[in-house]
C-alpha positions as CSV (number, residue, x, y, z in Angstrom):
1,M,-7.8,-26.0,11.9
2,D,-7.7,-29.6,10.5
3,H,-4.0,-30.6,9.1
4,N,-4.9,-29.8,5.4
5,S,-5.9,-26.4,5.8
6,A,-2.7,-25.6,7.7
7,D,-0.5,-27.4,5.1
8,K,-2.3,-25.2,2.4
9,R,-0.1,-22.1,4.1
10,I,2.7,-20.8,1.8
11,K,5.0,-19.2,4.5
12,G,6.2,-15.9,3.5
13,R,3.4,-14.8,1.3
14,G,-0.2,-13.7,1.8
15,S,-2.1,-15.4,-0.5
16,S,-2.2,-19.6,-0.7
17,S,-3.7,-19.8,-4.0
18,N,-3.9,-18.3,-7.3
19,L,-7.5,-17.3,-7.7
20,E,-8.4,-17.0,-11.6
21,G,-8.8,-13.2,-12.7
22,R,-11.7,-11.3,-14.2
23,F,-10.2,-11.2,-17.3
24,E,-8.6,-14.7,-18.0
25,R,-7.9,-15.6,-21.1
26,Q,-7.9,-19.5,-20.4
27,H,-9.4,-21.6,-17.7
28,S,-7.7,-24.7,-16.3
29,E,-8.3,-27.4,-13.8
30,P,-6.3,-29.1,-11.6
31,A,-6.9,-33.4,-12.3
32,D,-5.3,-36.5,-11.2
33,D,-3.7,-38.3,-14.7
34,G,-3.0,-41.6,-12.1
35,W,0.7,-41.0,-12.2
36,Y,2.5,-41.6,-8.8
37,Q,4.1,-38.0,-7.0
38,E,6.5,-37.8,-4.4
39,P,4.5,-36.7,-1.3
40,N,6.9,-33.5,-1.2
41,A,5.7,-30.0,-0.7
42,P,5.9,-28.0,-3.8
43,P,8.8,-25.6,-3.7
44,R,7.7,-22.2,-2.3
45,P,7.0,-19.9,-5.2
46,V,9.7,-16.8,-5.9
47,T,9.6,-13.6,-7.2
48,V,10.2,-13.3,-10.3
49,V,10.9,-9.2,-11.5
50,H,9.9,-8.1,-15.1
51,V,10.9,-5.0,-16.7
52,E,9.0,-3.3,-18.8
53,R,8.7,0.3,-20.4
54,A,5.7,1.8,-19.1
55,R,3.7,4.6,-21.5
56,S,3.0,7.0,-19.0
57,I,4.2,7.7,-15.2
58,I,2.1,10.1,-13.4
59,S,-2.0,8.9,-12.9
60,S,-4.6,11.4,-12.4
61,N,-7.3,11.1,-9.8
62,D,-10.6,12.5,-9.5
63,S,-12.2,10.0,-6.6
64,P,-13.6,12.6,-4.5
65,D,-12.8,10.5,-1.5
66,I,-8.8,10.3,-2.0
67,P,-6.7,13.5,-0.7
68,F,-4.2,13.3,-3.9
69,T,-4.9,14.2,-7.7
70,Q,-1.7,12.9,-8.9
71,S,0.1,9.4,-8.2
72,I,2.9,7.5,-9.5
73,N,3.5,4.0,-8.9
74,P,7.4,2.7,-10.2
75,Y,6.0,-0.7,-9.6
76,R,3.1,-3.2,-10.6
77,G,2.4,-6.2,-8.5
78,C,3.5,-5.9,-4.5
79,E,6.1,-7.9,-2.9
80,H,4.8,-7.1,0.7
81,G,1.5,-9.7,0.0
82,C,-1.1,-8.0,2.0
83,I,-4.1,-10.7,1.9
84,Y,-6.6,-7.4,2.3
85,C,-4.8,-5.5,-0.5
86,Y,-7.3,-3.3,-2.6
87,A,-4.9,-3.5,-5.6
88,R,-4.8,-6.9,-6.2
89,P,-7.5,-7.2,-8.8
90,T,-5.1,-5.0,-11.1
91,H,-3.2,-7.8,-12.2
92,A,-5.7,-8.9,-14.0
93,Y,-5.2,-6.7,-16.7
94,L,-2.4,-8.3,-17.1
95,N,-3.6,-11.7,-17.4
96,Y,-2.4,-12.7,-13.9
97,S,-4.2,-13.7,-10.9
98,A,-4.7,-11.3,-8.1
99,G,-3.5,-14.0,-5.6
100,L,0.1,-15.7,-5.9
101,D,1.0,-13.9,-8.8
102,F,0.0,-10.2,-7.6
103,E,2.9,-10.7,-5.0
104,T,5.6,-12.7,-7.4
105,Q,5.0,-11.2,-10.9
106,L,5.9,-7.9,-10.2
107,Y,6.9,-5.4,-12.9
108,A,9.2,-2.5,-12.6
109,K,9.0,0.4,-14.9
110,A,12.5,1.0,-16.6
111,N,11.8,4.3,-17.7
112,A,10.2,6.0,-15.3
113,V,12.4,8.6,-14.6
114,E,12.8,9.3,-17.9
115,L,8.6,9.4,-18.1
116,L,8.7,12.0,-15.7
117,R,11.3,14.4,-16.5
118,A,9.4,14.6,-19.7
119,A,5.4,14.9,-18.2
120,L,7.0,18.0,-15.8
121,A,8.6,19.9,-18.9
122,K,5.5,20.2,-20.5
123,R,4.1,24.0,-20.9
124,S,0.8,22.6,-19.7
125,Y,1.6,21.0,-16.8
126,Q,0.5,22.6,-13.5
127,P,2.2,21.0,-10.1
128,S,0.5,19.2,-7.5
129,P,1.7,17.0,-4.8
130,I,2.3,13.8,-6.5
131,N,1.6,10.7,-4.1
132,F,3.9,7.5,-4.0
133,G,1.7,4.5,-2.3
134,A,-1.3,5.0,-3.8
135,N,-1.7,1.2,-5.5
136,T,1.1,-0.7,-5.0
137,D,3.9,0.0,-1.9
138,P,7.0,2.3,-3.2
139,Y,9.7,1.2,-0.8
140,Q,8.6,-2.8,-1.0
141,P,11.5,-5.7,-1.2
142,V,12.5,-5.1,-4.9
143,E,13.1,-1.6,-4.3
144,R,16.5,-1.9,-2.4
145,S,17.6,-3.2,-6.1
146,H,15.8,-1.1,-8.3
147,R,15.9,1.9,-6.8
148,L,13.0,3.5,-9.0
149,T,11.5,5.1,-5.8
150,R,14.4,6.8,-5.1
151,A,15.4,8.2,-8.7
152,L,11.8,9.4,-9.3
153,I,12.1,11.5,-5.5
154,E,15.6,13.0,-6.9
155,V,14.1,14.4,-9.6
156,L,11.2,15.8,-7.5
157,W,13.8,17.3,-5.4
158,E,15.6,18.2,-8.1
159,T,12.3,20.4,-9.6
160,R,11.1,21.5,-6.1
161,H,8.4,19.5,-6.8
162,P,5.9,18.2,-3.9
163,L,5.0,14.7,-3.0
164,T,3.3,12.1,-0.4
165,I,4.6,8.9,0.4
166,I,2.2,6.2,1.9
167,T,4.1,2.9,2.8
168,K,4.4,0.1,4.9
169,S,8.0,-0.4,5.3
170,C,11.2,1.0,6.9
171,L,12.7,1.4,3.7
172,V,12.2,4.8,3.7
173,E,14.6,5.7,6.2
174,R,17.3,5.0,3.1
175,D,16.2,8.8,1.4
176,I,16.1,10.9,4.4
177,D,19.1,12.7,3.2
178,L,16.7,13.4,0.0
179,L,13.9,13.7,2.2
180,A,14.7,15.9,4.7
181,P,15.5,19.3,2.6
182,M,12.0,18.6,0.9
183,A,10.9,19.0,4.4
184,E,12.5,22.1,5.1
185,L,10.8,23.7,1.8
186,G,7.6,22.2,2.9
187,L,7.3,20.0,-0.1
188,V,7.1,16.3,1.4
189,Q,4.8,14.9,3.8
190,V,5.2,10.8,4.4
191,F,2.8,8.6,6.1
192,I,3.4,5.0,7.8
193,S,0.5,2.7,7.4
194,V,0.6,0.2,10.6
195,T,-2.3,-2.2,10.9
196,T,-1.7,-4.2,13.8
197,L,1.0,-4.6,16.8
198,D,0.6,-8.3,17.2
199,N,3.5,-9.2,15.3
200,R,2.6,-12.7,14.6
201,L,-0.7,-11.4,13.1
202,A,1.4,-9.2,11.0
203,S,3.4,-11.5,9.5
204,R,0.1,-13.3,8.0
205,L,-1.8,-10.2,7.0
206,E,1.5,-8.9,5.4
207,P,3.9,-11.1,5.3
208,R,7.0,-9.2,3.5
209,A,6.2,-5.9,4.9
210,S,8.2,-4.1,7.9
211,A,7.1,-5.5,11.2
212,P,4.9,-3.4,13.1
213,H,7.6,-2.0,16.1
214,R,9.8,-1.3,12.9
215,R,7.3,0.7,11.2
216,I,7.3,2.6,14.3
217,E,10.8,2.9,14.8
218,A,10.6,4.5,11.0
219,I,8.1,7.1,11.9
220,R,10.8,8.2,15.2
221,Q,13.4,8.7,12.6
222,L,11.5,10.4,10.1
223,H,10.4,12.9,12.6
224,N,13.7,13.3,14.7
225,A,14.9,14.6,10.6
226,G,12.0,17.2,10.4
227,I,10.5,15.3,7.9
228,P,6.1,15.6,8.8
229,V,5.0,12.2,9.3
230,G,1.8,10.6,9.8
231,V,0.1,7.6,10.5
232,F,-2.6,5.2,9.2
233,V,-4.3,2.8,10.8
234,A,-5.2,1.1,8.1
235,P,-6.9,-1.3,7.1
236,L,-8.8,-1.8,10.2
237,I,-10.7,-5.3,10.0
238,P,-13.3,-5.2,12.8
239,M,-12.7,-8.4,15.4
240,L,-8.8,-8.9,13.9
241,T,-7.2,-5.5,14.4
242,D,-9.5,-2.8,15.2
243,K,-8.3,-3.4,19.0
244,D,-5.2,-2.2,18.3
245,M,-6.3,1.2,16.8
246,E,-5.9,3.5,20.4
247,S,-2.6,1.8,20.9
248,I,-1.7,2.4,17.5
249,L,-1.9,5.8,17.6
250,E,-0.6,6.1,21.0
251,R,2.6,4.4,20.2
252,C,2.7,6.2,16.3
253,H,2.4,9.7,18.6
254,A,5.0,9.0,20.8
255,A,7.6,8.4,17.8
256,G,6.4,11.5,16.3
257,A,3.0,11.1,14.3
258,R,1.5,14.4,14.2
259,S,-1.4,13.6,12.0
260,A,-3.7,10.3,11.0
261,S,-6.4,8.4,9.1
262,Y,-7.3,5.7,8.9
263,T,-9.9,3.3,6.6
264,L,-11.7,0.1,7.0
265,V,-10.9,-3.1,4.9
266,R,-11.8,-3.1,1.5
267,L,-12.7,-6.2,-0.6
268,P,-13.5,-5.3,-4.4
269,H,-13.6,-7.9,-6.8
270,E,-11.1,-10.8,-6.5
271,V,-10.1,-10.0,-3.3
272,A,-13.2,-10.8,-1.0
273,P,-12.4,-14.5,-2.1
274,L,-9.0,-14.6,-1.0
275,F,-9.2,-12.5,1.9
276,R,-12.0,-15.3,3.2
277,E,-10.0,-18.1,2.2
278,W,-7.4,-16.4,4.1
279,L,-9.7,-16.4,7.1
280,E,-10.5,-19.9,6.9
281,L,-6.7,-20.5,6.8
282,H,-5.2,-18.6,9.9
283,V,-8.1,-17.7,11.8
284,P,-11.1,-20.0,11.4
285,Q,-12.6,-19.5,14.8
286,R,-13.5,-16.0,13.8
287,A,-13.8,-16.4,9.9
288,A,-17.7,-16.3,10.1
289,H,-18.0,-13.8,12.6
290,V,-15.5,-11.2,10.7
291,M,-17.2,-11.6,7.4
292,S,-20.1,-11.1,8.8
293,L,-19.4,-7.7,10.8
294,I,-17.8,-6.4,7.1
295,R,-21.0,-6.9,5.4
296,Q,-23.0,-5.1,8.3
297,M,-20.6,-2.2,7.2
298,R,-21.1,-2.6,3.6
299,G,-24.7,-2.8,3.4
300,G,-25.0,-6.3,3.6
301,K,-21.9,-7.2,0.9
302,D,-18.5,-7.8,1.2
303,Y,-18.2,-4.7,-0.3
304,D,-19.8,-0.9,-1.4
305,A,-18.0,1.0,-3.9
306,N,-20.0,3.8,-2.7
307,F,-17.6,7.2,-2.9
308,K,-19.3,7.9,0.6
309,T,-18.8,5.0,2.6
310,R,-16.2,3.2,1.2
311,M,-13.3,4.1,3.0
312,S,-15.6,4.2,6.5
313,G,-18.5,1.9,5.9
314,E,-21.6,2.5,7.5
315,G,-23.9,1.5,10.0
316,V,-23.7,0.9,14.3
317,F,-19.9,-0.5,14.2
318,A,-18.8,1.8,11.8
319,D,-19.7,4.5,13.5
320,L,-18.4,3.0,16.7
321,I,-14.8,2.5,15.1
322,R,-15.0,6.3,14.0
323,R,-16.5,7.8,17.2
324,R,-13.3,5.6,18.8
325,F,-10.7,6.6,16.2
326,E,-12.1,10.8,17.0
327,L,-11.9,10.3,20.4
328,A,-8.2,9.1,20.6
329,C,-6.9,11.9,18.5
330,Q,-8.7,14.3,20.5
331,R,-6.9,12.7,23.8
332,L,-3.4,13.0,22.2
333,G,-3.7,16.0,20.4
334,I,-3.4,14.3,16.5
335,E,-4.7,15.9,13.7
336,R,-7.0,14.3,11.5
337,R,-5.8,13.9,7.9
338,N,-8.6,13.3,5.5
339,E,-8.0,16.3,3.1
340,E,-5.3,16.9,0.6
341,V,-2.0,17.5,2.0
342,E,-1.0,21.2,2.0
343,L,2.2,21.7,0.4
344,R,4.1,24.2,-1.5
345,T,3.8,24.5,-5.3
346,D,5.4,27.8,-5.9
347,L,8.9,26.7,-6.6
348,F,8.3,23.9,-8.8
349,R,10.7,24.7,-11.6
350,A,10.5,22.2,-14.6
351,P,13.4,20.2,-15.6
352,R,15.8,21.0,-18.2
353,P,16.0,18.9,-21.1
354,P,19.4,17.1,-21.7
355,S,21.8,18.5,-23.5
356,P,23.7,17.2,-26.0
357,Q,27.0,18.9,-25.4
358,Q,26.1,17.6,-21.5
359,E,26.7,20.2,-18.6
360,L,29.4,22.9,-18.8
361,F,29.3,23.0,-14.9
């Protein structure tokens, strides 16, 4: 790698640039105006959290390859900065870049609890497990101060509503006091996503997510508290992270994970050029080989959105990964999780509207 390429890296961030989005209203490009500039490096981008009042909080899903029908995302954008994140293009709808903007310009839905209570109180509402973490991580760093995820879980516990959680953060341990009693009633399951066991690689791929060993420890803590927990080996990136698949399953199973799933890396829209840039900056010797294998599993393209294959790919290399995963799960006695988690819905009780006289007891 040449020195100029190394200088483009930004410590603590996944992206190294702000790629223009599909819906940008303005176009700009840098130009040398002849003025002298100090050779000092530009300041690192800081995280900015915008508080917004959302119109709705529960999103419906009808995709046949996603094992839940409802989800909640308390935040838009994600400070974890995972370079491969398939949710990055959603920031284009806010007139932001899928690059650095996605991980630095965040939105917190201040009225999330209010909206959830209203949605659950509707007479037409039919309870089914609500997933946290479908788009952005519910336990990303800003959750420490904003606590929206915890407040929403408190509502679900109060109403005995089932939920599933997907996260890369050990911050989920904070909410064991809520999740453990929910687990006793069959209302919750948590999935921890582990991409690699290589701390150095993880710090570049997903710079502000918890380190791999802390995620595995979170699995142990959840399991010890009686909370059903599984592992997502995701995403699998050929010639970069797939070598760790069996080891991840072994270590997570030893920590208490009793179910597992995996997905192949997905590079929709703006994610593909950002990911290619990351490869050239961090693993230039393997960049072409990694992208070649991805295209082989995507019908010759960077990404194929076909519901039947978008999660696992197709072709010889995809079949090899699938078989390796199946054999490892069989050997360890881990349940392969590809369908909707069965949680209780019969305990649900709609929230009571707030009383102007408050509660007497």
